[in-house]
C-alpha positions in Angstrom: 1.2 -6.4 -56.8 2.8 -3.2 -58.0 2.9 -1.9 -54.4 4.7 -5.0 -53.2 8.5 -4.8 -53.0 10.3 -6.5 -55.9 12.1 -8.7 -53.4 8.9 -10.1 -52.1 7.4 -10.4 -55.6 10.5 -12.4 -56.7 10.3 -14.6 -53.6 6.6 -15.2 -54.1 7.1 -16.1 -57.7 9.9 -18.4 -56.8 7.8 -20.0 -54.0 4.8 -20.5 -56.4 7.1 -22.1 -59.0 8.6 -24.4 -56.4 5.2 -25.3 -55.1 4.1 -26.3 -58.5 7.3 -28.3 -59.1 7.1 -30.0 -55.7 3.4 -30.8 -56.2 4.0 -32.2 -59.6 7.0 -34.2 -58.5 5.1 -35.6 -55.5 2.1 -36.5 -57.6 4.4 -38.2 -60.2 6.2 -40.2 -57.4 3.0 -41.2 -55.8 1.4 -42.3 -59.1 4.6 -44.1 -60.2 4.9 -46.0 -56.9 1.3 -46.9 -57.0 1.7 -48.3 -60.5 4.8 -50.2 -59.5 3.1 -51.7 -56.4 0.2 -52.7 -58.6 2.5 -54.5 -61.0 4.3 -56.2 -58.1 0.9 -57.3 -56.7 -0.1 -58.8 -60.1 3.3 -60.6 -60.4 2.9 -62.1 -56.9 -0.7 -63.3 -57.7 0.6 -65.0 -60.8 3.3 -66.7 -58.9 0.9 -67.8 -56.1 -1.5 -69.1 -58.8 1.1 -71.2 -60.4 2.2 -72.7 -57.0 -1.4 -73.4 -55.9 -2.4 -74.8 -59.3 0.4 -77.4 -58.9 -0.8 -78.1 -55.4 -4.4 -78.7 -56.2 -3.5 -81.0 -59.1 -1.8 -83.3 -56.8 -3.8 -86.2 -55.4 -5.1 -85.1 -51.9 -3.9 -81.5 -52.3 -6.2 -79.1 -50.4 -6.4 -75.3 -50.2 -7.9 -75.5 -46.7 -4.9 -77.5 -45.5 -2.3 -75.1 -47.0 -2.5 -72.5 -44.4 0.8 -73.6 -43.0 2.4 -73.5 -46.4 4.2 -70.5 -47.9 1.6 -70.1 -50.7 -1.1 -68.7 -48.6 -0.5 -66.2 -45.7 -3.2 -65.8 -43.1 -4.8 -62.4 -43.1 -3.1 -61.3 -46.4 -3.9 -63.9 -49.1 -6.6 -66.4 -49.8 -7.6 -68.9 -52.5 -10.7 -70.6 -53.8 -11.4 -73.5 -56.2 -14.6 -73.3 -58.1 -16.4 -75.7 -60.4 -18.0 -74.7 -63.7 -21.4 -74.5 -62.0 -20.1 -72.0 -59.4 -19.9 -74.5 -56.5 -17.0 -74.0 -54.2 -14.9 -77.1 -54.2 -12.1 -75.9 -51.9 -11.2 -72.6 -50.2 -9.0 -71.1 -47.5 -10.7 -70.9 -44.1 -11.7 -67.1 -44.1 -13.7 -67.4 -47.2 -16.4 -69.9 -46.3 -18.6 -71.5 -49.0 -19.7 -68.4 -50.9 -18.1 -68.1 -54.5 -16.2 -64.9 -55.1 -17.0 -64.8 -58.9 -20.2 -64.0 -60.5 -21.7 -66.3 -63.3 -20.4 -64.0 -66.0 -16.9 -63.8 -64.5 -16.9 -67.6 -64.0 -17.6 -68.2 -67.7 -14.8 -65.8 -68.6 -12.4 -67.5 -66.2 -13.1 -70.9 -67.7 -11.6 -69.6 -71.0 -8.8 -67.2 -69.9 -6.9 -65.7 -67.0 -8.0 -62.3 -65.8 -7.5 -59.9 -62.9 -10.3 -58.1 -61.0 -10.6 -56.2 -57.7 -12.9 -56.4 -54.7 -13.6 -53.8 -52.0 -14.1 -56.6 -49.6 -14.4 -60.4 -49.4 -16.0 -62.6 -46.7 -13.9 -62.7 -43.6 -11.6 -59.9 -44.9 -12.9 -56.4 -44.7 -10.1 -55.0 -46.8 -9.8 -54.2 -50.6 -8.1 -56.9 -52.5 -6.8 -58.0 -55.9 -8.0 -61.2 -57.5 -6.6 -63.5 -60.2 -8.9 -66.1 -61.8 -7.3 -68.8 -64.0 -8.6 -72.0 -65.5 -7.0 -75.4 -64.4 -7.7 -79.1 -65.0 -7.7 -81.7 -62.3 -8.3 -85.3 -63.1 -9.9 -84.4 -66.5 -12.2 -81.9 -64.9 -12.1 -78.1 -65.8 -12.0 -75.9 -62.7 -11.3 -72.3 -61.9 -8.6 -71.3 -59.4 -9.1 -68.0 -57.7 -6.1 -66.4 -55.9 -6.4 -63.1 -54.0 -4.1 -60.7 -52.1 -5.2 -57.8 -49.9 -4.1 -54.3 -50.8 -3.3 -53.4 -47.3 0.5 -53.4 -47.8 0.1 -51.3 -51.0 -2.2 -48.8 -49.2 0.2 -48.6 -46.2 3.2 -48.0 -48.5 1.4 -45.2 -50.4 0.1 -43.7 -47.2 3.6 -43.6 -45.8 4.9 -41.9 -48.9 2.0 -39.5 -48.8 2.7 -38.6 -45.2 6.4 -38.1 -46.0 5.6 -35.9 -49.0 3.2 -33.8 -46.9 5.9 -33.3 -44.3 8.9 -32.9 -46.6 7.1 -30.9 -49.3 6.2 -27.8 -47.1 9.7 -27.9 -45.4 11.3 -27.9 -48.8 9.0 -25.2 -50.0 9.8 -23.0 -47.0 13.5 -23.5 -47.5 13.3 -22.8 -51.2 11.2 -19.6 -50.5 13.7 -18.4 -47.9 16.5 -19.1 -50.4 14.7 -17.2 -53.1 14.1 -14.3 -50.7 17.7 -14.1 -49.7 18.9 -14.5 -53.3 16.6 -11.7 -54.5 18.0 -9.5 -51.7 21.5 -10.3 -52.7 20.7 -9.6 -56.4 19.0 -6.3 -55.6 21.6 -5.1 -53.1 23.6 -3.3 -55.9 20.3 -1.6 -57.0 19.6 -0.4 -53.5 23.2 0.9 -53.3 22.7 2.8 -56.6 19.4 4.1 -55.3 20.9 5.5 -52.1 23.8 7.1 -54.0 21.4 8.6 -56.6 19.5 10.3 -53.8 22.6 12.3 -52.9 23.3 13.4 -56.5 22.1 16.9 -57.4 23.1 19.9 -59.5 25.4 21.0 -56.7 27.5 17.7 -56.9 28.8 17.6 -60.4 30.9 14.6 -61.4 29.1 12.2 -59.0 28.3 8.8 -60.5 26.5 5.7 -59.4 28.5 2.7 -58.1 28.5 0.0 -60.8 29.1 -3.6 -59.6 31.4 -5.7 -61.8 28.8 -8.4 -62.2 28.7 -8.5 -66.0 24.9 -8.8 -66.0 21.8 -6.6 -66.3 22.6 -4.7 -63.1 26.0 -3.6 -64.4 24.5 -2.5 -67.7 21.8 -0.6 -65.9 24.4 1.2 -63.8 26.5 2.0 -66.8 23.5 3.3 -68.7 22.4 5.5 -65.8 25.9 6.9 -65.4 25.9 7.8 -69.1 22.6 9.5 -68.7 23.9 11.5 -65.7 26.8 12.5 -67.9 24.5 13.7 -70.6 22.3 15.6 -68.2 25.4 17.2 -66.6 26.6 18.3 -70.0 23.2 19.7 -70.9 23.0 21.5 -67.5 26.5 22.9 -68.0 25.5 24.1 -71.5 22.4 25.8 -70.1 24.4 27.4 -67.4 27.0 28.6 -69.9 24.2 29.9 -72.1 22.6 31.9 -69.3 26.0 33.2 -68.2 26.9 34.2 -71.7 23.5 35.7 -72.4 23.7 37.7 -69.2 27.1 39.0 -70.2 25.9 40.0 -73.6 22.8 41.6 -72.4 24.6 43.7 -69.8 26.3 45.9 -72.4 23.3 47.0 -74.4 21.2 47.4 -71.3 23.9 49.6 -69.7 24.1 51.7 -72.9 20.3 52.0 -73.0 20.1 53.1 -69.4 22.9 55.7 -70.0 21.2 57.1 -73.0 17.9 57.4 -71.1 19.5 59.0 -68.1 21.4 61.5 -70.2 18.2 62.4 -72.1 16.4 62.8 -68.8 19.0 65.0 -67.1 20.6 66.9 -70.0 18.1 66.7 -72.9 17.0 70.2 -73.3 16.1 70.5 -77.0 13.9 68.3 -79.1 16.9 67.3 -81.3 18.8 66.0 -78.3 15.8 64.0 -77.1 15.3 62.6 -80.6 19.0 61.5 -80.8 18.6 59.8 -77.4 15.5 58.0 -78.5 17.2 57.0 -81.8 20.2 55.5 -80.0 17.9 53.8 -77.5 15.9 52.3 -80.4 19.1 50.8 -81.9 20.0 49.2 -78.6 16.4 47.8 -78.3 16.7 46.3 -81.8 20.0 44.8 -80.8 18.4 43.3 -77.6 15.5 42.0 -79.7 17.9 40.3 -82.2 20.0 38.9 -79.4 16.9 37.4 -77.7 15.8 35.8 -81.0 19.2 34.4 -81.7 19.3 32.9 -78.2 15.9 31.4 -78.6 16.9 29.8 -81.9 20.0 28.3 -80.4 18.1 27.0 -77.4 15.5 25.3 -79.6 18.1 23.7 -81.8 20.0 22.3 -78.8 16.8 20.7 -77.7 16.1 19.2 -81.1 13.0 21.3 -81.6 14.1 23.9 -84.3 11.0 24.1 -86.5 11.6 23.7 -90.2 9.2 24.3 -93.1 10.8 22.0 -95.7 10.4 22.7 -99.4 12.3 22.0 -102.6 14.8 24.8 -103.1 17.0 25.8 -106.1 20.5 26.5 -104.8 21.3 29.1 -107.6 18.1 31.0 -106.7 19.0 31.0 -102.9 22.5 32.4 -103.5 21.1 35.0 -105.9 18.6 36.2 -103.4 21.2 36.5 -100.6 23.6 38.2 -103.0 21.0 40.8 -104.1 20.2 41.5 -100.4 23.8 42.4 -99.5 24.9 43.9 -102.8 24.2 47.5 -101.6 26.4 47.0 -98.6 29.2 45.8 -100.9 28.8 48.8 -103.1 28.9 51.2 -100.2 32.2 49.8 -99.1 33.6 49.5 -102.6 33.9 45.8 -102.5 32.8 43.1 -105.0 30.1 40.5 -104.2 29.9 37.6 -106.7 27.6 34.7 -106.9 28.6 31.5 -108.7 26.2 28.5 -108.6 25.2 26.0 -111.3 21.5 25.7 -112.1 19.6 22.5 -111.5 21.1 21.9 -108.0 18.1 21.2 -105.6 18.0 20.8 -101.8 15.2 20.2 -99.4 15.2 22.8 -96.7 13.6 25.7 -94.9 14.1 28.8 -97.2 14.0 31.3 -94.3 16.6 29.4 -92.2 19.0 28.7 -95.0 18.9 32.3 -96.2 19.4 33.3 -92.6 22.5 31.1 -92.4 23.9 32.4 -95.7 23.1 35.9 -94.6 25.0 35.6 -91.4 28.1 34.2 -93.3 27.9 37.0 -95.9 27.4 39.7 -93.2 30.5 38.4 -91.4 32.5 38.4 -94.6 31.5 42.0 -95.3 31.9 43.2 -91.7 35.1 41.5 -90.6 36.7 40.2 -93.9 38.3 42.1 -96.8 38.5 42.1 -100.5 35.9 40.4 -102.7 33.2 38.2 -101.3 32.1 35.2 -103.2 29.0 32.9 -102.8 29.4 29.6 -104.6 27.9 26.1 -104.7 28.8 22.7 -106.0 27.7 19.1 -105.8 30.0 16.6 -104.2 29.3 13.0 -103.3 25.5 13.3 -102.9 25.8 16.6 -101.0 25.7 20.3 -101.8 28.4 22.6 -100.6 27.4 26.3 -100.1 30.6 28.2 -99.8 31.1 31.9 -98.6 34.7 33.2 -99.0 36.4 36.6 -98.7 40.0 37.8 -99.2 40.7 39.4 -95.8 43.3 38.6 -93.2 41.5 35.4 -92.1 40.8 34.0 -88.6 43.4 34.0 -85.9 44.9 30.5 -85.6 43.4 29.9 -82.1 39.9 31.0 -83.2 39.3 28.4 -86.0 38.6 25.6 -83.6 36.0 27.6 -81.6 34.5 29.7 -84.4 31.1 28.1 -84.1 30.9 28.4 -80.3 28.4 30.8 -78.8 29.6 34.3 -78.1 33.0 33.6 -79.5 34.9 36.4 -81.2 38.4 36.5 -82.8 40.7 37.4 -80.0 37.7 37.9 -77.7 37.7 41.6 -78.7 34.2 43.1 -78.4 32.8 44.1 -81.7 29.4 45.2 -82.9 28.3 41.6 -83.3 27.0 39.3 -80.6 29.2 36.4 -81.4 26.1 34.2 -82.2 26.2 34.4 -86.0 28.3 31.3 -86.7 26.6 29.4 -83.8 23.3 30.0 -85.5 24.7 28.8 -88.8 25.8 25.6 -87.1 22.4 25.1 -85.5 20.6 25.6 -88.9 23.0 23.2 -90.6 22.5 20.4 -88.0 18.8 20.9 -88.1 18.9 20.1 -91.8 21.1 17.1 -91.3 24.2 18.9 -92.6 27.5 20.3 -91.3 29.5 23.6 -91.4 33.2 24.1 -91.4 35.5 27.1 -91.5 39.1 27.5 -92.5 41.6 30.1 -93.6 42.2 30.0 -97.3 45.7 29.5 -98.7 45.6 32.8 -100.6 44.2 34.7 -97.7 40.7 35.2 -96.3 38.2 32.8 -94.8 36.2 30.0 -96.4 33.1 28.9 -94.6 31.4 25.8 -96.1 27.8 24.8 -95.4 27.2 21.2 -96.5 23.6 20.0 -96.9 22.2 16.8 -98.3 21.3 16.8 -102.0 17.5 16.6 -102.6 16.0 13.2 -103.3 14.5 12.6 -106.7 11.0 12.2 -105.3 9.1 15.4 -104.5 8.5 16.4 -100.9 5.0 15.5 -99.5 2.6 18.3 -99.3 2.7 19.9 -95.8 
């Protein structure tokens, strides 16, 4: 069935359901009509029994002579009058002298009225319905037997059956055709979306599926698919931008590396000149390696796959470790590096990644900022703010809004950095369920705030 088109499957299911409904309805009508005809037959037998009982009680009344009367119709009804011994006292002409009741039935009929059926009676080879009732005539207890053939009932049911057998398949065919056409109309918007989707590719950005205004599942499906196309297009654009930016960033160190090697090859005559060329080349290789690692980290974080090794960390210890690592650089430049963090402030995170983020912020403050650099922390509304500030000139006004974009630099002026430091900080913060913001301080300098969730009271499960 999975290979059958949906339209045919819907039509087949509709046809099967209609077949069951029509069959059930036909059976119900047939059974209901049969029951009603049976009740009508019994009522007619009771009426005939009452009329014939009054007839045979009259002096000289005879069943055999009642053929011209309205009580007994030739070929359809009959009557018989039996004595208690089973002897036939009177009967309509087709029956003859044979009693229609057995000894046991005759004894029951002498006490009460009852109905019974016969497949055939003498002179009438047709199924019939019988009514036996006790009567008295001139002080003598007799049994009156009245019968009607079932031919009319059988003919009526046969006529209904034939009509159902003709009308049922016709109705089923019409219903199946209607189901097939209705399924086609319902699936027409899906086919339209399918044809349009076949034309959409990476070379046709902005193309969307036609969404019918039907306010049903088809409209919701189209809207959902268009939202998915928009997300895919955004992801593709980010990938393209990443490749373009990476190519632009890789071009400069590769050009420098090639220049150094060509100079060493053509003009390097002394061992010292060759060593200087190798030394500069090694620096550029280190820069390329760091750039590749940064790009890989950002790509993983955008795909939601940045691996984290979570553990319970003490914020004061983290800031002290980062401060110690960069203290020598601060001393070389004659600047002050201070750490201010309260003890007993825990977070759950990856030590290496968080130290990497704080290291990037501290490196930016020492490289591009001015004055004293301060690493501080505080708890606020169930979160922990890790703040890195400096006292320099601050970010240009147009740079604050795009500070965490890849390869963005203040004023787009090339520097020794790759423009990925703050982007990496943002990726690490989001991987930990936190945020990062940057703003120029009122008194000068830049304040970058990394906000992470405060650690839960329960310890982390062992990894």
